[in-house]
N, C-alpha and C positions, 0 to 999 in steps of 0.2 A: 504494500500500500504506500502510495506517495502523495504528498500534498500538492496543492495547486502551485505553490511557490517553487517546489522542487521541479515540477514539470516545466514551469516557465523558465527556470534556470537552465534546465537541460536544453530547451529550445535555443536559449541565448548562446550557450556554448556551441551548439551545432552551427548556428548562423555566424558566430564569430569566426569560425574557420573559413567560411566563404568570403567574409569581408576582409580578413587578413590576407587571403590569397590575392585579392584585388589590390590591396595596399602594397604588399611586398613585391608582387610580380607585375602589377599594372595590367593584369589580364585575368580572365577566369578560365578554368579548365573543366573537363568532364568529371574530374575527381570529386567535385562537390555534389554530384548527383545523389549519392547515398545520404549525405548530410541533409540535403533538402527533402528527400523522401522521408527520412526519420523525423525531422522537425514537423513536416506536414502531417504525418501520422499521429504524432503526439498532440498537435493542436486539434486535429479532427476528433481524436478520442476525448480530449478535454471537453469539447462542446457537445459532441453527439452521444458519448457513452457515459461521461461522468457528470454532466450538467454544470460544468465550470465555465459559464459564460455570463455576459451582462444581461442576457435575456432571462436569466433565472435558471432554476433547476429543471432542465428539460432533458429528455432522452429520446433520440431519434433512432428508430429501427433502421438498420441498413437496407432492408428491403424497400422501405418507404422512400428512402433517399435515392436508391437506384431507380425506382419507378419515376420519381420526380425528374431526375436528369434524363431519363429516357424520353419522357414527355417533352422536355425542353429541347432536346436534340431533334426529335421528330418535328416539332413545331418550327424550329429554325430551318431544318431541311426543306419542309414544305413551303416556308416563306421564300427561301432562296429559289426554289423551283418556280414558284408563282411569279417571281419578279423577272 
């Protein structure tokens, strides 16, 4: 079990590596992909699974979210075809 502060700190550490790469090398590489994936997963879990958001204590079932994005993609695709 980890606290919200611990999870936020872990995200900061992961993102610090990507920022330092830009500062030190003046460029970015594909090596930061894993850090970004891990930071994104932690943030997603904080909001969707643990209810750690400014919206209050909410839990989003993954199936509902997948359905939502499927509807959004279908709508966007249909709009692109229609235009």
